[in-house]
All heavy atoms as a GROMACS GRO file, in nm:
protein
  599
    1MET      N    1   7.007   9.907   2.705
    1MET     CA    2   6.931  10.030   2.717
    1MET      C    3   6.928  10.099   2.581
    1MET      O    4   7.031  10.128   2.523
    1MET     CB    5   6.998  10.121   2.821
    1MET     CG    6   6.936  10.257   2.828
    1MET     SD    7   7.039  10.379   2.909
    1MET     CE    8   6.968  10.386   3.069
    2ASN      N    9   6.811  10.122   2.527
    2ASN     CA   10   6.794  10.189   2.400
    2ASN      C   11   6.760  10.336   2.423
    2ASN      O   12   6.653  10.367   2.476
    2ASN     CB   13   6.684  10.123   2.316
    2ASN     CG   14   6.724   9.985   2.270
    2ASN    OD1   15   6.841   9.959   2.248
    2ASN    ND2   16   6.627   9.897   2.257
    3LEU      N   17   6.848  10.424   2.381
    3LEU     CA   18   6.826  10.567   2.394
    3LEU      C   19   6.778  10.625   2.263
    3LEU      O   20   6.818  10.580   2.156
    3LEU     CB   21   6.956  10.638   2.436
    3LEU     CG   22   7.016  10.598   2.570
    3LEU    CD1   23   7.152  10.664   2.587
    3LEU    CD2   24   6.924  10.638   2.683
    4THR      N   25   6.694  10.726   2.271
    4THR     CA   26   6.653  10.795   2.149
    4THR      C   27   6.764  10.891   2.108
    4THR      O   28   6.853  10.925   2.186
    4THR     CB   29   6.524  10.875   2.172
    4THR    OG1   30   6.552  10.982   2.264
    4THR    CG2   31   6.411  10.787   2.224
    5VAL      N   32   6.757  10.936   1.984
    5VAL     CA   33   6.855  11.032   1.935
    5VAL      C   34   6.850  11.158   2.021
    5VAL      O   35   6.953  11.217   2.055
    5VAL     CB   36   6.830  11.065   1.786
    5VAL    CG1   37   6.917  11.179   1.740
    5VAL    CG2   38   6.853  10.941   1.701
    6GLU      N   39   6.730  11.200   2.059
    6GLU     CA   40   6.714  11.320   2.143
    6GLU      C   41   6.782  11.300   2.279
    6GLU      O   42   6.848  11.391   2.330
    6GLU     CB   43   6.566  11.354   2.161
    6GLU     CG   44   6.543  11.485   2.232
    6GLU     CD   45   6.607  11.605   2.163
    6GLU    OE1   46   6.607  11.611   2.039
    6GLU    OE2   47   6.659  11.692   2.235
    7GLN      N   48   6.768  11.183   2.338
    7GLN     CA   49   6.831  11.155   2.466
    7GLN      C   50   6.984  11.156   2.452
    7GLN      O   51   7.054  11.208   2.538
    7GLN     CB   52   6.784  11.020   2.522
    7GLN     CG   53   6.640  11.021   2.568
    7GLN     CD   54   6.588  10.882   2.597
    7GLN    OE1   55   6.620  10.785   2.526
    7GLN    NE2   56   6.508  10.869   2.701
    8ILE      N   57   7.032  11.097   2.346
    8ILE     CA   58   7.176  11.095   2.321
    8ILE      C   59   7.228  11.238   2.303
    8ILE      O   60   7.331  11.275   2.360
    8ILE     CB   61   7.210  11.008   2.198
    8ILE    CG1   62   7.179  10.862   2.228
    8ILE    CG2   63   7.357  11.025   2.159
    8ILE    CD1   64   7.182  10.771   2.107
    9ALA      N   65   7.155  11.318   2.226
    9ALA     CA   66   7.195  11.457   2.204
    9ALA      C   67   7.197  11.534   2.335
    9ALA      O   68   7.290  11.611   2.362
    9ALA     CB   69   7.101  11.523   2.104
   10GLU      N   70   7.096  11.514   2.417
   10GLU     CA   71   7.090  11.583   2.547
   10GLU      C   72   7.211  11.546   2.634
   10GLU      O   73   7.272  11.632   2.696
   10GLU     CB   74   6.959  11.546   2.617
   10GLU     CG   75   6.931  11.628   2.740
   10GLU     CD   76   6.794  11.596   2.799
   10GLU    OE1   77   6.697  11.586   2.722
   10GLU    OE2   78   6.788  11.580   2.922
   11GLU      N   79   7.242  11.417   2.637
   11GLU     CA   80   7.359  11.372   2.714
   11GLU      C   81   7.488  11.430   2.657
   11GLU      O   82   7.575  11.473   2.730
   11GLU     CB   83   7.366  11.218   2.715
   11GLU     CG   84   7.256  11.152   2.795
   11GLU     CD   85   7.270  11.175   2.944
   11GLU    OE1   86   7.384  11.177   2.995
   11GLU    OE2   87   7.167  11.191   3.010
   12ALA      N   88   7.499  11.430   2.525
   12ALA     CA   89   7.620  11.482   2.460
   12ALA      C   90   7.638  11.630   2.489
   12ALA      O   91   7.750  11.677   2.514
   12ALA     CB   92   7.614  11.456   2.310
   13LEU      N   93   7.529  11.706   2.486
   13LEU     CA   94   7.537  11.850   2.511
   13LEU      C   95   7.574  11.882   2.655
   13LEU      O   96   7.621  11.992   2.685
   13LEU     CB   97   7.405  11.918   2.473
   13LEU     CG   98   7.377  11.920   2.323
   13LEU    CD1   99   7.236  11.970   2.296
   13LEU    CD2  100   7.479  12.006   2.250
   14ALA      N  101   7.558  11.786   2.744
   14ALA     CA  102   7.596  11.806   2.884
   14ALA      C  103   7.746  11.782   2.907
   14ALA      O  104   7.798  11.814   3.013
   14ALA     CB  105   7.514  11.714   2.974
   15LEU      N  106   7.815  11.730   2.807
   15LEU     CA  107   7.958  11.703   2.819
   15LEU      C  108   8.037  11.833   2.815
   15LEU      O  109   7.991  11.933   2.758
   15LEU     CB  110   8.005  11.614   2.704
   15LEU     CG  111   7.950  11.472   2.698
   15LEU    CD1  112   7.988  11.408   2.564
   15LEU    CD2  113   8.003  11.390   2.814
   16PRO      N  114   8.158  11.833   2.871
   16PRO     CA  115   8.245  11.950   2.857
   16PRO      C  116   8.276  11.976   2.709
   16PRO      O  117   8.270  11.883   2.626
   16PRO     CB  118   8.372  11.911   2.933
   16PRO     CG  119   8.336  11.793   3.015
   16PRO     CD  120   8.218  11.727   2.949
   17SER      N  121   8.308  12.099   2.674
   17SER     CA  122   8.325  12.136   2.533
   17SER      C  123   8.432  12.051   2.464
   17SER      O  124   8.416  12.015   2.347
   17SER     CB  125   8.356  12.284   2.519
   17SER     OG  126   8.474  12.317   2.587
   18GLU      N  127   8.538  12.018   2.532
   18GLU     CA  128   8.644  11.938   2.470
   18GLU      C  129   8.592  11.799   2.433
   18GLU      O  130   8.621  11.747   2.326
   18GLU     CB  131   8.764  11.926   2.566
   18GLU     CG  132   8.890  11.880   2.500
   18GLU     CD  133   9.009  11.891   2.593
   18GLU    OE1  134   9.041  12.003   2.636
   18GLU    OE2  135   9.069  11.786   2.622
   19ALA      N  136   8.512  11.740   2.520
   19ALA     CA  137   8.455  11.608   2.493
   19ALA      C  138   8.353  11.617   2.379
   19ALA      O  139   8.346  11.527   2.295
   19ALA     CB  140   8.389  11.552   2.619
   20ARG      N  141   8.275  11.726   2.374
   20ARG     CA  142   8.180  11.743   2.264
   20ARG      C  143   8.252  11.755   2.130
   20ARG      O  144   8.208  11.700   2.030
   20ARG     CB  145   8.090  11.866   2.288
   20ARG     CG  146   7.992  11.848   2.402
   20ARG     CD  147   7.884  11.955   2.405
   20ARG     NE  148   7.929  12.090   2.381
   20ARG     CZ  149   7.970  12.176   2.474
   20ARG    NH1  150   7.973  12.139   2.601
   20ARG    NH2  151   8.007  12.298   2.442
   21ALA      N  152   8.364  11.827   2.129
   21ALA     CA  153   8.442  11.842   2.006
   21ALA      C  154   8.494  11.707   1.960
   21ALA      O  155   8.488  11.674   1.840
   21ALA     CB  156   8.556  11.940   2.027
   22LEU      N  157   8.544  11.627   2.053
   22LEU     CA  158   8.595  11.494   2.018
   22LEU      C  159   8.481  11.408   1.964
   22LEU      O  160   8.497  11.340   1.862
   22LEU     CB  161   8.658  11.428   2.141
   22LEU     CG  162   8.706  11.284   2.123
   22LEU    CD1  163   8.814  11.276   2.015
   22LEU    CD2  164   8.758  11.229   2.254
   23LEU      N  165   8.366  11.414   2.028
   23LEU     CA  166   8.251  11.336   1.982
   23LEU      C  167   8.208  11.381   1.843
   23LEU      O  168   8.180  11.299   1.755
   23LEU     CB  169   8.135  11.350   2.080
   23LEU     CG  170   8.006  11.278   2.044
   23LEU    CD1  171   8.028  11.128   2.028
   23LEU    CD2  172   7.899  11.306   2.149
   24ALA      N  173   8.205  11.511   1.819
   24ALA     CA  174   8.167  11.564   1.688
   24ALA      C  175   8.264  11.515   1.581
   24ALA      O  176   8.222  11.476   1.471
   24ALA     CB  177   8.162  11.716   1.691
   25ASP      N  178   8.393  11.516   1.612
   25ASP     CA  179   8.492  11.466   1.517
   25ASP      C  180   8.469  11.319   1.486
   25ASP      O  181   8.474  11.277   1.370
   25ASP     CB  182   8.634  11.486   1.571
   25ASP     CG  183   8.682  11.628   1.563
   25ASP    OD1  184   8.622  11.708   1.488
   25ASP    OD2  185   8.780  11.660   1.633
   26ARG      N  186   8.444  11.240   1.588
   26ARG     CA  187   8.424  11.096   1.568
   26ARG      C  188   8.298  11.070   1.485
   26ARG      O  189   8.297  10.984   1.398
   26ARG     CB  190   8.415  11.023   1.702
   26ARG     CG  191   8.540  11.040   1.785
   26ARG     CD  192   8.617  10.922   1.831
   26ARG     NE  193   8.570  10.791   1.814
   26ARG     CZ  194   8.554  10.704   1.913
   26ARG    NH1  195   8.576  10.738   2.038
   26ARG    NH2  196   8.516  10.581   1.887
   27LEU      N  197   8.192  11.146   1.512
   27LEU     CA  198   8.069  11.129   1.433
   27LEU      C  199   8.091  11.171   1.289
   27LEU      O  200   8.047  11.102   1.196
   27LEU     CB  201   7.955  11.210   1.496
   27LEU     CG  202   7.901  11.157   1.629
   27LEU    CD1  203   7.805  11.258   1.690
   27LEU    CD2  204   7.835  11.022   1.610
   28ALA      N  205   8.160  11.282   1.268
   28ALA     CA  206   8.187  11.328   1.131
   28ALA      C  207   8.271  11.226   1.056
   28ALA      O  208   8.248  11.201   0.937
   28ALA     CB  209   8.256  11.464   1.134
   29GLU      N  210   8.368  11.166   1.124
   29GLU     CA  211   8.453  11.066   1.059
   29GLU      C  212   8.374  10.942   1.019
   29GLU      O  213   8.413  10.870   0.928
   29GLU     CB  214   8.568  11.026   1.153
   29GLU     CG  215   8.672  11.133   1.169
   29GLU     CD  216   8.776  11.100   1.276
   29GLU    OE1  217   8.766  10.992   1.339
   29GLU    OE2  218   8.865  11.182   1.297
   30SER      N  219   8.262  10.918   1.086
   30SER     CA  220   8.185  10.798   1.057
   30SER      C  221   8.094  10.813   0.936
   30SER      O  222   8.033  10.716   0.891
   30SER     CB  223   8.099  10.760   1.179
   30SER     OG  224   7.991  10.850   1.194
   31LEU      N  225   8.084  10.935   0.882
   31LEU     CA  226   7.998  10.958   0.767
   31LEU      C  227   8.058  10.899   0.641
   31LEU      O  228   8.176  10.866   0.636
   31LEU     CB  229   7.974  11.108   0.749
   31LEU     CG  230   7.905  11.177   0.866
   31LEU    CD1  231   7.900  11.327   0.843
   31LEU    CD2  232   7.766  11.121   0.887
   32ASP      N  233   7.976  10.888   0.538
   32ASP     CA  234   8.019  10.834   0.410
   32ASP      C  235   8.142  10.910   0.361
   32ASP      O  236   8.137  11.032   0.343
   32ASP     CB  237   7.906  10.848   0.309
   32ASP     CG  238   7.936  10.788   0.174
   32ASP    OD1  239   8.054  10.755   0.147
   32ASP    OD2  240   7.843  10.774   0.094
   33PRO      N  241   8.253  10.839   0.337
   33PRO     CA  242   8.377  10.906   0.297
   33PRO      C  243   8.364  10.986   0.167
   33PRO      O  244   8.426  11.090   0.153
   33PRO     CB  245   8.478  10.794   0.280
   33PRO     CG  246   8.412  10.669   0.318
   33PRO     CD  247   8.269  10.697   0.348
   34LEU      N  248   8.282  10.942   0.073
   34LEU     CA  249   8.265  11.016  -0.051
   34LEU      C  250   8.198  11.150  -0.024
   34LEU      O  251   8.239  11.254  -0.076
   34LEU     CB  252   8.185  10.936  -0.153
   34LEU     CG  253   8.253  10.809  -0.205
   34LEU    CD1  254   8.160  10.734  -0.299
   34LEU    CD2  255   8.383  10.842  -0.274
   35GLU      N  256   8.094  11.147   0.058
   35GLU     CA  257   8.027  11.272   0.094
   35GLU      C  258   8.119  11.360   0.177
   35GLU      O  259   8.121  11.481   0.161
   35GLU     CB  260   7.898  11.243   0.172
   35GLU     CG  261   7.789  11.182   0.088
   35GLU     CD  262   7.664  11.154   0.169
   35GLU    OE1  263   7.648  11.215   0.276
   35GLU    OE2  264   7.584  11.072   0.124
   36ASP      N  265   8.195  11.298   0.267
   36ASP     CA  266   8.285  11.373   0.354
   36ASP      C  267   8.391  11.444   0.272
   36ASP      O  268   8.424  11.559   0.299
   36ASP     CB  269   8.350  11.279   0.457
   36ASP     CG  270   8.431  11.355   0.560
   36ASP    OD1  271   8.383  11.459   0.609
   36ASP    OD2  272   8.542  11.311   0.590
   37GLY      N  273   8.443  11.379   0.170
   37GLY     CA  274   8.544  11.441   0.085
   37GLY      C  275   8.489  11.562   0.012
   37GLY      O  276   8.554  11.666   0.002
   38TYR      N  277   8.365  11.551  -0.035
   38TYR     CA  278   8.302  11.663  -0.103
   38TYR      C  279   8.276  11.777  -0.005
   38TYR      O  280   8.303  11.893  -0.036
   38TYR     CB  281   8.172  11.617  -0.169
   38TYR     CG  282   8.096  11.728  -0.237
   38TYR    CD1  283   8.149  11.790  -0.350
   38TYR    CD2  284   7.974  11.770  -0.188
   38TYR    CE1  285   8.081  11.892  -0.414
   38TYR    CE2  286   7.905  11.873  -0.251
   38TYR     CZ  287   7.959  11.934  -0.363
   38TYR     OH  288   7.891  12.035  -0.425
   39ALA      N  289   8.226  11.743   0.112
   39ALA     CA  290   8.200  11.846   0.214
   39ALA      C  291   8.330  11.913   0.256
   39ALA      O  292   8.336  12.035   0.272
   39ALA     CB  293   8.131  11.784   0.336
   40HIS      N  294   8.435  11.834   0.269
   40HIS     CA  295   8.566  11.890   0.306
   40HIS      C  296   8.613  11.988   0.199
   40HIS      O  297   8.661  12.097   0.231
   40HIS     CB  298   8.668  11.777   0.324
   40HIS     CG  299   8.804  11.825   0.357
   40HIS    ND1  300   8.838  11.873   0.481
   40HIS    CD2  301   8.917  11.835   0.281
   40HIS    CE1  302   8.965  11.910   0.481
   40HIS    NE2  303   9.014  11.888   0.361
   41GLU      N  304   8.597  11.950   0.075
   41GLU     CA  305   8.638  12.039  -0.035
   41GLU      C  306   8.559  12.170  -0.031
   41GLU      O  307   8.616  12.278  -0.050
   41GLU     CB  308   8.615  11.968  -0.169
   41GLU     CG  309   8.657  12.050  -0.289
   41GLU     CD  310   8.630  11.978  -0.420
   41GLU    OE1  311   8.615  11.855  -0.421
   41GLU    OE2  312   8.625  12.048  -0.523
   42LEU      N  313   8.430  12.160  -0.005
   42LEU     CA  314   8.348  12.281   0.004
   42LEU      C  315   8.393  12.371   0.118
   42LEU      O  316   8.402  12.493   0.102
   42LEU     CB  317   8.200  12.244   0.022
   42LEU     CG  318   8.131  12.179  -0.096
   42LEU    CD1  319   7.989  12.137  -0.058
   42LEU    CD2  320   8.128  12.273  -0.216
   43TRP      N  321   8.424  12.311   0.234
   43TRP     CA  322   8.468  12.390   0.349
   43TRP      C  323   8.605  12.453   0.323
   43TRP      O  324   8.630  12.568   0.362
   43TRP     CB  325   8.471  12.306   0.476
   43TRP     CG  326   8.337  12.295   0.540
   43TRP    CD1  327   8.261  12.183   0.554
   43TRP    CD2  328   8.260  12.402   0.597
   43TRP    NE1  329   8.141  12.213   0.615
   43TRP    CE2  330   8.139  12.346   0.643
   43TRP    CE3  331   8.282  12.539   0.614
   43TRP    CZ2  332   8.041  12.423   0.706
   43TRP    CZ3  333   8.183  12.615   0.676
   43TRP    CH2  334   8.065  12.557   0.721
   44VAL      N  335   8.694  12.381   0.258
   44VAL     CA  336   8.826  12.438   0.226
   44VAL      C  337   8.809  12.558   0.134
   44VAL      O  338   8.869  12.664   0.156
   44VAL     CB  339   8.919  12.331   0.162
   44VAL    CG1  340   9.042  12.396   0.100
   44VAL    CG2  341   8.959  12.228   0.266
   45ASN      N  342   8.725  12.544   0.032
   45ASN     CA  343   8.701  12.656  -0.060
   45ASN      C  344   8.641  12.775   0.013
   45ASN      O  345   8.678  12.890  -0.012
   45ASN     CB  346   8.611  12.612  -0.176
   45ASN     CG  347   8.681  12.517  -0.270
   45ASN    OD1  348   8.803  12.513  -0.277
   45ASN    ND2  349   8.604  12.438  -0.342
   46GLU      N  350   8.547  12.749   0.104
   46GLU     CA  351   8.486  12.858   0.181
   46GLU      C  352   8.588  12.925   0.272
   46GLU      O  353   8.593  13.048   0.283
   46GLU     CB  354   8.368  12.805   0.263
   46GLU     CG  355   8.298  12.910   0.348
   46GLU     CD  356   8.228  13.017   0.267
   46GLU    OE1  357   8.209  13.002   0.144
   46GLU    OE2  358   8.191  13.120   0.327
   47ALA      N  359   8.671  12.845   0.337
   47ALA     CA  360   8.775  12.901   0.425
   47ALA      C  361   8.873  12.987   0.346
   47ALA      O  362   8.912  13.096   0.391
   47ALA     CB  363   8.848  12.788   0.498
   48LEU      N  364   8.913  12.940   0.229
   48LEU     CA  365   9.005  13.018   0.146
   48LEU      C  366   8.941  13.148   0.099
   48LEU      O  367   9.004  13.254   0.098
   48LEU     CB  368   9.050  12.935   0.026
   48LEU     CG  369   9.141  12.816   0.058
   48LEU    CD1  370   9.163  12.732  -0.067
   48LEU    CD2  371   9.273  12.862   0.118
   49ARG      N  372   8.813  13.141   0.061
   49ARG     CA  373   8.743  13.262   0.019
   49ARG      C  374   8.737  13.363   0.133
   49ARG      O  375   8.766  13.482   0.114
   49ARG     CB  376   8.600  13.228  -0.027
   49ARG     CG  377   8.524  13.350  -0.082
   49ARG     CD  378   8.376  13.320  -0.103
   49ARG     NE  379   8.305  13.292   0.020
   49ARG     CZ  380   8.265  13.386   0.108
   49ARG    NH1  381   8.293  13.512   0.086
   49ARG    NH2  382   8.199  13.351   0.215
   50ARG      N  383   8.704  13.316   0.253
   50ARG     CA  384   8.696  13.407   0.368
   50ARG      C  385   8.833  13.464   0.402
   50ARG      O  386   8.845  13.582   0.435
   50ARG     CB  387   8.636  13.334   0.488
   50ARG     CG  388   8.490  13.303   0.470
   50ARG     CD  389   8.433  13.231   0.589
   50ARG     NE  390   8.296  13.192   0.566
   50ARG     CZ  391   8.212  13.161   0.663
   50ARG    NH1  392   8.252  13.165   0.788
   50ARG    NH2  393   8.088  13.127   0.635
   51ARG      N  394   8.936  13.379   0.398
   51ARG     CA  395   9.071  13.429   0.424
   51ARG      C  396   9.108  13.538   0.325
   51ARG      O  397   9.160  13.643   0.362
   51ARG     CB  398   9.172  13.314   0.414
   51ARG     CG  399   9.316  13.360   0.442
   51ARG     CD  400   9.420  13.271   0.381
   51ARG     NE  401   9.408  13.270   0.236
   51ARG     CZ  402   9.473  13.186   0.158
   51ARG    NH1  403   9.551  13.094   0.211
   51ARG    NH2  404   9.459  13.190   0.028
   52ASN      N  405   9.080  13.515   0.198
   52ASN     CA  406   9.112  13.613   0.095
   52ASN      C  407   9.033  13.743   0.115
   52ASN      O  408   9.087  13.851   0.092
   52ASN     CB  409   9.086  13.555  -0.044
   52ASN     CG  410   9.184  13.443  -0.078
   52ASN    OD1  411   9.292  13.432  -0.019
   52ASN    ND2  412   9.146  13.357  -0.171
   53ASP      N  413   8.908  13.732   0.160
   53ASP     CA  414   8.829  13.851   0.188
   53ASP      C  415   8.892  13.934   0.300
   53ASP      O  416   8.897  14.057   0.292
   53ASP     CB  417   8.685  13.814   0.228
   53ASP     CG  418   8.600  13.768   0.111
   53ASP    OD1  419   8.643  13.786  -0.006
   53ASP    OD2  420   8.491  13.713   0.136
   54VAL      N  421   8.940  13.867   0.402
   54VAL     CA  422   9.005  13.937   0.514
   54VAL      C  423   9.135  14.001   0.466
   54VAL      O  424   9.162  14.119   0.494
   54VAL     CB  425   9.031  13.842   0.633
   54VAL    CG1  426   9.120  13.908   0.738
   54VAL    CG2  427   8.899  13.797   0.694
   55ARG      N  428   9.215  13.925   0.395
   55ARG     CA  429   9.344  13.978   0.348
   55ARG      C  430   9.328  14.095   0.252
   55ARG      O  431   9.410  14.187   0.252
   55ARG     CB  432   9.425  13.867   0.281
   55ARG     CG  433   9.482  13.767   0.379
   55ARG     CD  434   9.565  13.663   0.310
   55ARG     NE  435   9.628  13.575   0.407
   55ARG     CZ  436   9.699  13.470   0.375
   55ARG    NH1  437   9.720  13.438   0.247
   55ARG    NH2  438   9.752  13.394   0.468
   56SER      N  439   9.225  14.092   0.171
   56SER     CA  440   9.205  14.200   0.074
   56SER      C  441   9.142  14.323   0.138
   56SER      O  442   9.139  14.430   0.077
   56SER     CB  443   9.117  14.153  -0.042
   56SER     OG  444   8.982  14.138   0.002
   57GLY      N  445   9.090  14.307   0.259
   57GLY     CA  446   9.026  14.419   0.326
   57GLY      C  447   8.881  14.438   0.287
   57GLY      O  448   8.819  14.537   0.325
   58SER      N  449   8.824  14.344   0.211
   58SER     CA  450   8.684  14.359   0.169
   58SER      C  451   8.586  14.328   0.281
   58SER      O  452   8.467  14.359   0.269
   58SER     CB  453   8.654  14.273   0.046
   58SER     OG  454   8.668  14.137   0.075
   59VAL      N  455   8.633  14.267   0.388
   59VAL     CA  456   8.551  14.247   0.508
   59VAL      C  457   8.630  14.296   0.628
   59VAL      O  458   8.753  14.296   0.628
   59VAL     CB  459   8.510  14.099   0.529
   59VAL    CG1  460   8.422  14.050   0.416
   59VAL    CG2  461   8.629  14.010   0.549
   60GLN      N  462   8.557  14.339   0.729
   60GLN     CA  463   8.621  14.386   0.851
   60GLN      C  464   8.601  14.280   0.959
   60GLN      O  465   8.488  14.234   0.982
   60GLN     CB  466   8.558  14.518   0.895
   60GLN     CG  467   8.621  14.576   1.018
   60GLN     CD  468   8.555  14.707   1.059
   60GLN    OE1  469   8.464  14.755   0.992
   60GLN    NE2  470   8.600  14.763   1.168
   61THR      N  471   8.709  14.243   1.025
   61THR     CA  472   8.699  14.144   1.131
   61THR      C  473   8.662  14.212   1.262
   61THR      O  474   8.681  14.332   1.278
   61THR     CB  475   8.832  14.068   1.148
   61THR    OG1  476   8.934  14.161   1.185
   61THR    CG2  477   8.871  13.994   1.022
   62ILE      N  478   8.607  14.132   1.353
   62ILE     CA  479   8.578  14.181   1.488
   62ILE      C  480   8.633  14.080   1.586
   62ILE      O  481   8.644  13.960   1.555
   62ILE     CB  482   8.427  14.203   1.510
   62ILE    CG1  483   8.349  14.073   1.492
   62ILE    CG2  484   8.373  14.312   1.421
   62ILE    CD1  485   8.203  14.084   1.531
   63PRO      N  486   8.669  14.125   1.707
   63PRO     CA  487   8.720  14.030   1.808
   63PRO      C  488   8.615  13.923   1.841
   63PRO      O  489   8.494  13.948   1.836
   63PRO     CB  490   8.747  14.119   1.930
   63PRO     CG  491   8.758  14.258   1.875
   63PRO     CD  492   8.669  14.262   1.755
   64GLY      N  493   8.662  13.804   1.873
   64GLY     CA  494   8.574  13.692   1.904
   64GLY      C  495   8.477  13.722   2.016
   64GLY      O  496   8.359  13.683   2.010
   65ASP      N  497   8.524  13.790   2.122
   65ASP     CA  498   8.435  13.823   2.234
   65ASP      C  499   8.319  13.910   2.188
   65ASP      O  500   8.205  13.892   2.232
   65ASP     CB  501   8.512  13.894   2.346
   65ASP     CG  502   8.608  13.803   2.419
   65ASP    OD1  503   8.592  13.680   2.407
   65ASP    OD2  504   8.696  13.854   2.489
   66GLU      N  505   8.346  14.004   2.101
   66GLU     CA  506   8.240  14.092   2.051
   66GLU      C  507   8.142  14.013   1.964
   66GLU      O  508   8.021  14.031   1.973
   66GLU     CB  509   8.299  14.207   1.970
   66GLU     CG  510   8.194  14.305   1.921
   66GLU     CD  511   8.253  14.420   1.842
   66GLU    OE1  512   8.373  14.452   1.858
   66GLU    OE2  513   8.177  14.478   1.762
   67ALA      N  514   8.194  13.923   1.882
   67ALA     CA  515   8.107  13.840   1.797
   67ALA      C  516   8.014  13.755   1.882
   67ALA      O  517   7.894  13.747   1.856
   67ALA     CB  518   8.192  13.752   1.705
   68LEU      N  519   8.069  13.692   1.986
   68LEU     CA  520   7.986  13.609   2.074
   68LEU      C  521   7.882  13.693   2.146
   68LEU      O  522   7.767  13.651   2.164
   68LEU     CB  523   8.074  13.535   2.175
   68LEU     CG  524   8.159  13.422   2.117
   68LEU    CD1  525   8.252  13.366   2.224
   68LEU    CD2  526   8.071  13.313   2.060
   69SER      N  527   7.921  13.812   2.188
   69SER     CA  528   7.827  13.903   2.255
   69SER      C  529   7.711  13.938   2.162
   69SER      O  530   7.595  13.940   2.203
   69SER     CB  531   7.900  14.028   2.300
   69SER     OG  532   7.812  14.119   2.360
   70ARG      N  533   7.742  13.966   2.036
   70ARG     CA  534   7.636  13.998   1.939
   70ARG      C  535   7.542  13.881   1.920
   70ARG      O  536   7.420  13.897   1.913
   70ARG     CB  537   7.698  14.036   1.805
   70ARG     CG  538   7.767  14.169   1.804
   70ARG     CD  539   7.818  14.198   1.664
   70ARG     NE  540   7.900  14.318   1.661
   70ARG     CZ  541   7.951  14.369   1.549
   70ARG    NH1  542   7.929  14.311   1.432
   70ARG    NH2  543   8.024  14.478   1.554
   71ILE      N  544   7.597  13.762   1.910
   71ILE     CA  545   7.515  13.642   1.890
   71ILE      C  546   7.426  13.618   2.011
   71ILE      O  547   7.308  13.586   1.997
   71ILE     CB  548   7.604  13.520   1.860
   71ILE    CG1  549   7.668  13.535   1.723
   71ILE    CG2  550   7.523  13.390   1.871
   71ILE    CD1  551   7.775  13.434   1.694
   72ARG      N  552   7.482  13.636   2.130
   72ARG     CA  553   7.402  13.616   2.252
   72ARG      C  554   7.287  13.715   2.260
   72ARG      O  555   7.180  13.682   2.310
   72ARG     CB  556   7.492  13.625   2.374
   72ARG     CG  557   7.582  13.504   2.390
   72ARG     CD  558   7.662  13.509   2.518
   72ARG     NE  559   7.747  13.392   2.526
   72ARG     CZ  560   7.881  13.396   2.523
   72ARG    NH1  561   7.945  13.511   2.515
   72ARG    NH2  562   7.950  13.285   2.530
   73ARG      N  563   7.308  13.837   2.212
   73ARG     CA  564   7.200  13.935   2.211
   73ARG      C  565   7.092  13.897   2.109
   73ARG      O  566   6.974  13.926   2.130
   73ARG     CB  567   7.254  14.075   2.180
   73ARG     CG  568   7.324  14.139   2.297
   73ARG     CD  569   7.346  14.289   2.277
   73ARG     NE  570   7.421  14.322   2.156
   73ARG     CZ  571   7.554  14.336   2.148
   73ARG    NH1  572   7.628  14.316   2.255
   73ARG    NH2  573   7.610  14.368   2.034
   74MET      N  574   7.131  13.832   2.002
   74MET     CA  575   7.035  13.791   1.899
   74MET      C  576   6.948  13.674   1.945
   74MET      O  577   6.835  13.659   1.902
   74MET     CB  578   7.109  13.751   1.771
   74MET     CG  579   7.175  13.867   1.699
   74MET     SD  580   7.284  13.813   1.565
   74MET     CE  581   7.171  13.730   1.456
   75PHE      N  582   7.004  13.589   2.032
   75PHE     CA  583   6.935  13.469   2.079
   75PHE      C  584   6.932  13.465   2.230
   75PHE      O  585   7.005  13.388   2.292
   75PHE     CB  586   7.004  13.342   2.024
   75PHE     CG  587   7.010  13.338   1.876
   75PHE    CD1  588   7.124  13.377   1.808
   75PHE    CD2  589   6.900  13.298   1.802
   75PHE    CE1  590   7.131  13.372   1.670
   75PHE    CE2  591   6.904  13.293   1.664
   75PHE     CZ  592   7.020  13.331   1.598
   76PRO      N  593   6.847  13.549   2.291
   76PRO     CA  594   6.844  13.557   2.439
   76PRO      C  595   6.792  13.429   2.503
   76PRO      O  596   6.728  13.348   2.453
   76PRO     CB  597   6.752  13.674   2.466
   76PRO     CG  598   6.680  13.705   2.340
   76PRO     CD  599   6.754  13.638   2.230
   0.00000   0.00000   0.00000
C-alpha cells in the first residue's frame, strides 16, 4: 500500500500526543546528521538566549495555560 505524504501526516496527527512526539523524534533523528548538528546548535543558542532573557527580567513569562488560550483565540 503506497500512502501519500498527506495521508501519512493525517494518520500521524490522529495518534495520541505521546506517540506523535515519539514519531517526531524518530523522523528528526533520520535527518542528515550534519544538518541536525547545526540545527541543534542553533536551538541550543536560542534556548540559552531565551533563558537569559527570563533570568535578566527583560521578558515577562506567562503561565502555559494563558499562552495556549491566547494562541487558541488567534487561530479559531
